[in-house]
N, C-alpha and C positions, 0 to 999 in steps of 0.2 A: 522743759521741753521748749526750745524755740516755737515761735508761732506759726514760722512758713511750715515748720516738720509738723506743728499738731495739725495745719490746714492741708499739707500733702496726706498723711498717716488718715485723715477723716474722709478725703475725697477718693483716696485709693478705695476704701475699706466700702466708701458711697457707690464706686461704680464696681467693686465685687457684688453687693446686693443685688445692684441692676439687672447683670448677669443673670444671675439665681433666680432672680423672679421674673425674668423672660423665659424659663425653664419650666418644668414642671415640680413643685411643689406642693405637698401637702398643705391644705390650708391653716392649720394650726404652726408649720414652719413659716409659711407668707407670710401670716399675720407678725408675727415676731421679725421676721426678715425688715416688713417692710415699717413696722415701730424703730427699729434701730437705724432705718435709713434717717427717717424722720428726725432722728435726735442729731444724726451727724450731717443733716442739710440744715438742722440751726447752728451747727458748732462752727459748718463753713461760712454761712452768711452771718456769723458774730464777728469772725475773723474779717472776714472782706469789710465789714463796716468799720470795725476800727481802722485796717490799712487803707481804707477811703477816708477816713476822719486826719490818718497821720497825711495822707497827702494832700488834702484840702489845706492841712497846717503849713506845709510846705510850700505850695501853689500862694498860701497869702503872705508866707514871708518873702518870697522871689518877689509876688507885685509889689510890695513896700520896698525892698531896696531898688526894685526899678524905677519905681515913681522917685525915689531920694535921688536917683543918678539921672534920670531926667530934670528934676527940677532943678539939682546943684548943676 
């Protein structure tokens, strides 16, 4: 599964859980939904951190190329 799809699916499920929690749920269902929401939040944060790292590397590469272009 692609990372973007994994992120989008996790975010979609998280949004569904939030809507459920905004309604009236029995405490045991609310607790399970909240626990699942925490797991999905971690998944989303991990994916965002990974993408941030990729973007940072790309920006560094771009900066190096720009510096080389300006210096030459």
